[in-house]
C-alpha positions as CSV (number, residue, x, y, z in Angstrom):
1,M,99.3,110.1,90.4
2,S,99.3,108.3,93.8
3,L,96.1,107.4,95.5
4,V,97.8,107.8,98.8
5,R,97.5,111.0,100.8
6,R,98.3,112.2,104.2
7,A,95.3,111.9,106.6
8,L,93.6,115.1,107.6
9,P,91.7,116.0,110.8
10,E,88.4,115.4,109.0
11,D,89.5,111.7,108.4
12,A,89.7,111.0,112.1
13,V,86.5,109.0,112.4
14,E,87.4,106.8,109.5
15,V,91.0,106.4,110.8
16,L,89.5,105.1,114.1
17,R,87.2,102.8,112.2
18,L,90.1,101.3,110.2
19,R,92.2,101.0,113.4
20,Q,89.3,99.0,114.9
21,V,89.4,96.8,111.8
22,M,93.1,96.2,112.5
23,I,92.4,95.5,116.2
24,D,89.6,93.1,115.4
25,S,91.7,91.2,113.0
26,V,94.7,90.8,115.3
27,F,93.5,90.6,118.9
28,E,91.3,87.9,120.4
29,G,89.0,89.1,123.3
30,G,89.8,92.2,125.3
31,A,89.3,95.3,123.2
32,R,88.2,93.3,120.2
33,G,84.9,94.7,118.9
34,S,84.7,97.4,121.6
35,T,84.4,100.9,120.2
36,D,83.7,102.6,123.5
37,W,87.1,104.3,123.4
38,H,86.5,106.0,120.0
39,A,84.7,109.1,121.3
40,E,87.4,109.7,123.9
41,S,90.2,109.2,121.4
42,L,88.7,111.4,118.6
43,P,89.7,114.9,119.8
44,T,93.3,113.8,120.4
45,L,93.5,112.1,117.0
46,R,92.1,115.2,115.3
47,A,94.6,117.4,117.0
48,R,97.5,115.1,116.1
49,L,96.4,114.9,112.4
50,A,96.1,118.7,112.4
51,A,99.6,119.3,113.7
52,G,101.1,117.9,110.5
53,D,104.7,118.5,111.5
54,G,105.1,116.4,114.6
55,N,106.3,112.9,115.1
56,F,103.0,111.2,114.1
57,V,101.7,110.6,110.6
58,A,99.0,108.6,108.9
59,F,98.7,107.9,105.2
60,V,95.3,106.8,103.7
61,I,93.6,105.9,100.5
62,D,90.0,107.1,99.9
63,H,87.5,104.2,99.4
64,P,86.8,104.0,95.6
65,D,83.2,102.8,96.1
66,R,82.1,104.8,99.3
67,P,82.5,108.6,99.2
68,G,83.7,109.8,102.6
69,A,85.1,106.4,103.6
70,L,88.7,105.3,103.7
71,A,89.9,102.1,102.1
72,A,93.3,101.8,103.8
73,L,95.5,103.3,106.5
74,A,99.1,103.1,107.6
75,A,100.1,105.1,110.7
76,G,103.2,105.5,112.7
77,T,105.4,107.6,114.9
78,L,109.0,108.7,114.8
79,E,110.8,108.1,118.1
80,Y,114.2,109.1,119.5
81,R,116.3,106.5,121.3
82,I,119.9,106.9,122.3
83,G,122.0,105.9,119.3
84,R,123.7,102.6,118.8
85,A,125.7,100.8,116.1
86,G,123.6,100.8,112.9
87,N,121.5,103.7,114.1
88,P,123.9,106.3,115.6
89,H,121.3,109.2,115.5
90,G,118.7,107.1,117.3
91,R,115.8,107.9,115.0
92,V,113.4,105.0,114.9
93,G,110.1,104.7,113.0
94,Y,107.3,102.7,114.6
95,V,104.4,101.4,112.5
96,F,101.4,100.8,114.8
97,S,98.3,100.7,112.6
98,V,97.9,99.3,109.1
99,A,94.5,98.3,107.9
100,T,92.4,97.8,104.8
101,D,88.6,97.9,104.7
102,P,87.5,94.3,104.2
103,D,85.7,95.1,100.9
104,A,88.8,96.9,99.5
105,R,91.4,94.2,100.1
106,R,93.8,92.6,97.5
107,R,94.2,95.9,95.6
108,G,97.6,96.9,96.9
109,Y,96.3,99.7,99.1
110,A,98.0,98.7,102.3
111,R,101.3,98.3,100.4
112,A,100.9,101.8,98.9
113,C,100.2,103.4,102.3
114,M,103.2,101.5,103.8
115,E,105.5,102.6,101.0
116,E,104.5,106.3,101.6
117,L,105.0,105.9,105.4
118,L,108.4,104.3,104.9
119,A,109.4,107.2,102.6
120,W,108.2,109.6,105.3
121,F,110.4,107.8,107.8
122,R,113.4,108.0,105.5
123,G,112.8,111.7,104.9
124,Q,112.8,112.2,108.7
125,G,116.2,110.5,109.0
126,A,115.0,107.2,110.6
127,E,117.5,104.4,110.1
128,Q,115.2,101.7,111.5
129,V,111.5,100.9,111.4
130,D,109.8,98.5,113.8
131,L,106.4,97.0,113.8
132,N,104.4,94.0,115.1
133,A,103.0,91.9,112.4
134,S,100.0,89.6,112.3
135,E,100.4,86.3,110.5
136,Q,98.1,87.6,107.7
137,A,100.2,90.7,107.2
138,E,103.7,89.2,107.5
139,P,104.0,88.5,103.7
140,L,103.5,92.2,102.9
141,Y,106.0,93.3,105.5
142,A,108.6,90.7,104.4
143,A,108.2,91.9,100.8
144,L,109.0,95.4,102.0
145,G,112.2,94.1,103.6
146,F,111.1,93.6,107.2
147,V,112.5,90.6,109.1
148,R,111.4,88.8,112.3
149,K,113.5,89.5,115.3
150,P,113.7,88.0,118.7
151,D,111.6,90.3,120.9
152,P,112.2,90.6,124.6
153,S,109.5,93.3,124.9
154,M,107.6,93.7,128.1
155,R,104.7,96.0,129.0
156,L,103.3,97.8,132.0
157,Q,99.8,99.1,131.8
158,L,99.6,102.4,133.8
């Protein structure tokens, strides 16, 4: 029996907590440590977790030592892009939040959540999955088959 399960609306506060763990471990300055955005984000996250059939999904593992807490999280979205060679249908998975509670690390929880998320992407017909990896997480992603790519990404904050 798998420890991994799909996140539910009642997990939203813990999903945000683990997202903050990820943010704090990856980013210097800026939003690091700030949780001011959590209250505003919570209703939207609860609604997206309740939808259950959309293009967003989160897989979690309950914390074995703290009832009501989560030990790990892997969340992503399924996007459509105009097809191309290697992905003619244009379905692309994007992993944007993977985190493990600091006191639950080195137990394979992030890997288990990622494997479930990748299986979900496959089931949705995605032929490609993208993510941004921190230096600490790169070995996990490489073991799952991810490779570094040259990234010409740019961003505009609206």
